[in-house]
C-alpha angles and dihedrals in degrees: 000000000000090000092054094051091042091066093066110075124182114270092235094062095036095071130046118250092251091061091051092050091048091050090050091051091050091051092049092049091049092050091050091049091051091049091050092049091050091049091051092050092050092047092050091051092051091047091050093051092047092050092049091050091050092049093049090049091049091051091048092050092048091050092047092051095047115123113267094013094097095060093051098044101034114049117210093230110026094188091059092053092047092050091049090053091048091051091051091052093046095054114088113237116263113237123194120204120207097197 
């Protein structure tokens, strides 16, 4: 039994100190690389969303500034249009009976 347990030595004493330092450096470099990759992914996502928002806004502005669109979408006297809509809703529907 003592021979079986004697085969397993602690990890700290199994390797020289230089190997441990090198392993620590590799772990640190890998962590930095993962952090940089995550930052790039998040930055790319934010840039894509910003670009999509800018394009949508440009299309909306172009459509709003199209010739003839202003007269249809922006009434000259808004109160008149609102009153006309209120009158239409206040009138009872006219039903015709064919009997």
